[in-house]
VOGU-3710 file (C-alpha; in Angstrom, 3 decimals, decimal comma):
1> mfdpamlrrl> 0,000/0,000/0,000  1,183/3,515/-0,858  2,179/5,638/2,138  2,307/9,380/1,270  3,930/10,246/4,603  6,787/7,846/3,933  7,250/9,311/0,459  7,493/12,825/1,961  10,063/11,598/4,508  12,121/10,011/1,732
11> qkdlqdrmek> 11,914/13,199/-0,312  12,964/15,306/2,693  15,865/12,937/3,395  17,025/13,154/-0,222  16,804/16,957/-0,175  18,786/17,113/3,084  21,467/14,821/1,667  21,680/16,883/-1,541  22,116/20,113/0,447  24,887/18,517/2,514
21> mkedlktkfv> 26,517/17,280/-0,694  26,470/20,807/-2,159  28,136/22,150/0,980  30,755/19,384/0,835  31,427/20,084/-2,850  32,271/23,698/-1,994  35,362/22,356/-0,227  36,517/19,983/-2,988  38,653/21,457/-5,730  39,800/20,397/-9,185
31> egsagggvvt> 42,271/22,034/-11,553  42,378/22,565/-15,258  45,522/23,684/-17,005  46,688/24,668/-20,461  49,904/25,523/-22,202  51,923/23,025/-20,235  50,756/24,499/-16,954  51,332/28,183/-17,694  47,619/28,782/-17,045  45,818/26,962/-14,236
41> vvangnqeis> 42,187/27,347/-13,231  40,820/25,976/-9,963  37,114/25,225/-9,509  35,138/23,693/-6,685  32,654/20,843/-7,013  29,811/23,319/-7,570  31,358/24,653/-10,808  32,527/27,875/-9,164  35,917/29,221/-10,250  38,003/29,950/-7,169
51> eirikpaaid> 41,400/30,767/-8,610  43,219/31,528/-11,861  47,009/31,356/-11,970  48,934/32,712/-14,951  52,702/32,359/-15,200  54,560/35,317/-16,711  55,648/33,132/-19,626  52,024/33,034/-20,794  51,803/36,802/-21,167  52,810/37,966/-24,620
61> pedpemlqdl> 51,676/41,533/-25,327  51,947/40,789/-29,043  49,532/37,829/-28,832  46,736/38,403/-26,299  44,520/35,921/-28,161  46,857/33,090/-27,166  46,434/33,927/-23,464  42,668/34,156/-23,935  42,651/30,713/-25,550  44,784/29,257/-22,748
71> imaatnqale> 42,466/30,676/-20,076  39,403/29,358/-21,874  40,917/25,886/-22,314  42,000/25,666/-18,675  38,605/26,917/-17,485  36,703/24,420/-19,613  38,912/21,599/-18,340  38,391/22,637/-14,708  34,625/22,924/-15,167  34,438/19,505/-16,847
81> ksralnesav> 36,316/17,941/-13,933  34,024/19,780/-11,523  30,916/18,466/-13,299  32,302/14,928/-13,106  32,962/15,360/-9,375  29,423/16,672/-8,901  27,837/13,858/-10,922  29,784/11,279/-8,943  28,575/12,759/-5,653  24,966/12,800/-6,866
91> sditgglrlp> 25,284/9,228/-8,100  26,502/8,147/-4,668  23,377/9,647/-3,093  20,866/8,433/-5,659  22,354/4,992/-6,138  23,066/5,742/-9,782  19,579/6,957/-10,647  19,597/10,053/-12,828  17,033/12,359/-11,262  15,908/15,411/-13,238
101> gff> 16,878/18,749/-11,767  19,923/17,534/-9,824  22,579/18,377/-12,433
//
């Protein structure tokens, strides 16, 4: 027999666990880099950029487009790693079920 109260408790438990996971992911960091490490971007598990490091060797006043490309590549790599970290955490909570609205 269907128990609506139990379903609400399960939903509340899942929401609580997801909120805790989001807080935990704020403290987990991944890095993306480009140009052999001359540009490094750090992101947390919630896809928030927390740091960008650029070595002087990456700065060429004659070619600003190269630096822009390096920053974009490192950022995209960091965000992809962050998404993977996030998806793994969600999968741990949901037992591998892909629930809409959690990514």
